[in-house]
N, C-alpha and C positions, 0 to 999 in steps of 0.2 A: 503334264505326261507325266512326269514320275510323280511318284509317291501316292499316287491316286487309289491303288490299286489295294485293297487288304483281304487278305484269307486268315483265316482261323480254323485248329482242327480241333475238333473232340474225339473222344476214342472213336468215334461214329460214323461222325459226319466234317462236312470241310463247307464253310460259311464264307463266303467272297461278298464283300462290298465294293461299287464302285459307282461313285457320284454319287452317293446316297443308296444306293438300292445295292439289297442285300439280298442272295439268294444261297440255297445250302443244297446240295446233295449226299448222300450215302457214297462212302469209300471203304478201300480194304486195299492192305498191301498185301502184294501179289508174289514179292521179291525182296530183300534188301542182302548188301554184302558190304565189304570194305576192301576198296583197293586202293588207290590214290586217297580219296576222299571218302568217308561213309554215305550209301544211298540208298535207294530206294525206287521202286517201281510201285506205282498206285492206280488203282483202278476205281474209276469215279461213275457211279450209275448204276444201274442192274438192267439187265437183259440187253435188248436189241443198242440202246441209246449208250453202251459203257464205252468210255475212253480212257485208254493211258496215258500217265505220265512219269517221266524217269527225273527225279528229285536226286540232287548232287547238294550234301550239307558242308559248305566248305569253311565253316566256324563250329561253334556251339549257336552262333546269334544269326545266322543267316545260311540261305541258299541258293541254288539258283536251277533254273528248269531250261534245258536246251531245246530249243524249236528249229528244225534247218539251219540255216548258219548262224544264226542269233542265238542268244541267250538271256533269259529275264535274271536278273537279280532279285531277291528279298531280303530284307532285317528283320527282325524279331524288333518290335515296337518296344520304347521303356520308357 
């Protein structure tokens, strides 16, 4: 369950790989700020299928995404 989801960001696209299958979609940053942690709000997709995600960077090599009462943590592969 843990460590199977890989996200890779380029300047304009986000690539997601899970269980050997990769998909990608465009994204854009619509807000960024620094409170306790640096954070951004990212909108994925275009048009009616857009979805937003609030990303918190807790270290230079890791971030987490809050989803309801849970959070998913990600770290940079070395």
